[in-house]
N, C-alpha and C positions, 0 to 999 in steps of 0.2 A: 556454657555447656551445650554441646551439639545435640540435635534432636535424636531421640532414641530410634534404633532401627526397628523395622516392622516386626521382627521376631521377639522383641522385648517391650513393644508398645502395647498399651491397652486402650482401645478405642471405646470411649464411654458415650452412650446415647442417652440424652436426658432432655426434659422440657419442664420448666417450672410451672406450667399450667396444671401439672398433676398435683400440685400443692392445694389446688382449689377443692379437692375432695375432702369435705369436712365430715368426719365420722361422729362428731358430737362428744358429749360427756354423759356420765352416768355411773352406774355400778359395773365395773369391768366393761364388758362389751354389750350390755343390755340396753343402754340408753335410758335406763330408768332412774328417776329421782325419788327415793323413798320419803323425802321430806324432812329427814332429821340429820342429814350430813352437812357439815360446814363446808367441805370442799368435795365436789364431784370429780371422779377420775376421768382423764381423757381416755377415749377408746384406745385399746392397745395398738390398732393400726392407724396411727395418726401422723401428721406431717412432720412432727419433730424428728421422728426416727430417720426419715429420708433426708431432711435438712442436714442432719449430722453426717450422713454418709457423703453427701455432696461436699460438705466442709472438709471431711477427712481426705477425700480424693483430691480436693483443690489445694489443701494446705499441708497435708500430711507427708510422710517420708517417701511416698511413691508418686508424689504429684508431678515430678519431672517426666514420668513415664506415661502420663495420662494425656490422651488427645480427645478433646471434647467435641461432640456433634449434637446438633439439635434434632429432636424427633418431630413427628407430625401425626395428626390424627388418622386412625384407620378409617377406611370407607366401609359402608354397610356391606358392599360386595365382598370385601376382604373378610369381614366378620363371618360371613356365611360359608367360608371355607371350613369352618369348624363348628359353628353354632347354627341352630335351626332358625328358620325365618320367624316362627311363632315366638321363640324366646327373645330374639332381638326386638321384635315388634313390641313385646310386653315392656321391655326396658325403655324403648322410645316413648311409649305412651305414658309410662310412669314419670319420665323426665318432662314431657309436655305438660303434665298435670302439676308440675312444681316440685317433683321429688318428695322429700320428707316421707319416705316409705321404707319400711323394713322388708326387704325382699325375701330374706330368710333369717334365721336366728343370728343376730349380731351383725348382719350385713345391711347397711343403710344406704339407700340412694337418696341423697340430699341435693339441693340445688348446687350445681357444679360437679357433681359426682359423675354424671354420664359423660360429659366432655373430658373429664380426667381419665375415665376408663377408655375412651376412644384414643386418647393420647398414649396411654400405657400400651395398648395393643399396637398402635401405629408405630410407636417408638421401638418396640420390640421387632416389628417387621422391618423397620429401617435398618436396625442392627443386623438382622439376618441377611438382608439384601446386600449390605456392605461386605459381608463375608462372601456371599455367593458371587459378587462381582469382582472378587479378588483384591479388594482394597486393604484388607486386614486379616490377621490370623487369630487374634483374641479380642472379642468384642463383648462389652458388658452393657446390657440394657438395664438402666437404673430406673425402675418404674414403680408406680403405685396408681390405683389399687393393684394388689397382687393378682395372680391368675390361676395357680395350679389346682385349686379346688373347683373352679368353674367347669361344669360339664356341658356337653353340647346343648342340653335343653334346660339347664337351671343354674342359678347362682349357688354359691356355697362358701362358707368360711372366709368372708370379707372379699370374695372374688366375684367379678361380673363377667369378664371375658378372659379366656384362657390364653394368656400372652405366649407362653411356651408352645402350646398346641398350635396356635396360629403360625408361629415361626417354623415349627416342624412341617406343617402342611405346605408352607411356602417353599421349603427346601425340597420336599418331594415333588411339588409341581414344577420346580426349576431343574429337575433332572437327577437329584440325589436318589439313589436306589435304596439305601438303608440309612436310617437316622436313629441315633441313640438319644434317649432322654435320661439323664442321671439327676435325681432329685434328692437332696440331703436335708430338706426342711424337716423339722421335728414331727410334722404331721404328714400323713400319707398324701401323695400327689394324686388323689383319686380322680380329679377331673381330667388330667392328661391321660391317665391310664384308661379311663372310660372312653375317651375319644378315639383311642387306637387299639381298643381291646380285641378287635377282630382283624387286626392287620399284622402281617408278618414282615412289613417294611419298617416297622418302628419297634425297637426294644425299649420298653419303659422300665426303668429301675428306680426303686424308691427305698431309701433307708429312713426309717421313722420309728418313733416310739410306738409301742404296742397298745394303741388307744381304741381300736375297733370303730364301729359306726357311732356317729353322734346324733342321728336323727334322720328325718325324711330327706333333708338336703344332702346327706352324706351316708347313703346306704351301704357303701363299700366298707369292708372291714380292714383291708390292708394286710391280710394274712397270707401265709406262704402258699395256700391252696388257690388263691386268685391268680390264675396263670394265663388268662386270656381265653378266647373262644374261637371256634372255627379255625380259619387260617392263622389267627393270632394266638392259638394255644401254644404256650411255652415262651411267648414274647412279652409277658408281663412278669417282672421279677420283684417280689416284695421281700424286704429284709427288715422285719420288725425287730427292734432292739429294746431291751429293758432299760428303764431309767438308771442312770449312773454308769452307762457303758463307757463314756468318756472317750478320749482320743485313742486309747488302746483298743477299745471295742470297735470303733469305727475303722481303725486301721486294719484290724483283723478281718472284718467283714469285707473291706475293699480288696484285700489281698486274696482271700480264700474264696469269695463268692463273686464280687462285682467284676474284677479285672479278668478272670477266666471267661466269664459270660460275654464281656465286651470283646475280648480277643476272638472268641468263637464267632461272634456276630459280624465283625469287621465292618463297622459303620463308615459311611462316607462323610457324615456330619455328626457332631456332638452338640447337644443342647443341655446346658447345666442349669438346674433350678437351685439357686443358692439361698434358701431360707435360713437366716442366721439365728433363728430361735433355737436350733439344735445345739449351738455352742453354749447356750444359757442353762439348759436343763439336762444335758447328757453327762 
């Protein structure tokens, strides 16, 4: 079989060092052992999930269309394009002290986690640079830890660095005038939205279940009235959906809300945040 053309090829960026992020075991995502369970659960964001994705892409029905590329760690300078120095320094210090720290509810920085997070961020940046340099048209950054809940100054929801936010900023710094972020994870992409909440250069669109805030690390509600501020007013579009919306609900929201907004915005670049938990609960 001949190699697929650029138009139908998917360039996948990946590094197995991201498997070294050990989120531990306990009751769901708490890391707690109540002392009376025979078997403790793996944390929901564990390496098995991404191992299976690698296997599917390597051996599954679209494997002949996949072109694999290796990622590399982000530099501290790159992280500071989205995150504050104080926040990055806090994570560096926690890692130097051996990890084993719950940064926020359910989000554990264990030995190996910080380097994995650097790889996730850097691999996403490598994927964006590949697009910007004109080498591909559809690029998939297969990374963990995830990123879309991480805000400029704090971790949240299993996320340390906002991989998508870093990629968006690289696109802007490389000459793109307008960038779209479309997030279909079942949870609100609050970190990415927060990072560009006052910008009219980025349209952040999030389709998610109507879960509201879940505490100090996630103060945003993801409601329709969170529209952005200042120059960014009107450039944050939240589409909260009720549980059970299913494919028809998502399709309707895309046709009636998302596509018209995207066409009006006319982005130079699109960044898709494809959290697959929405397929399990919608």
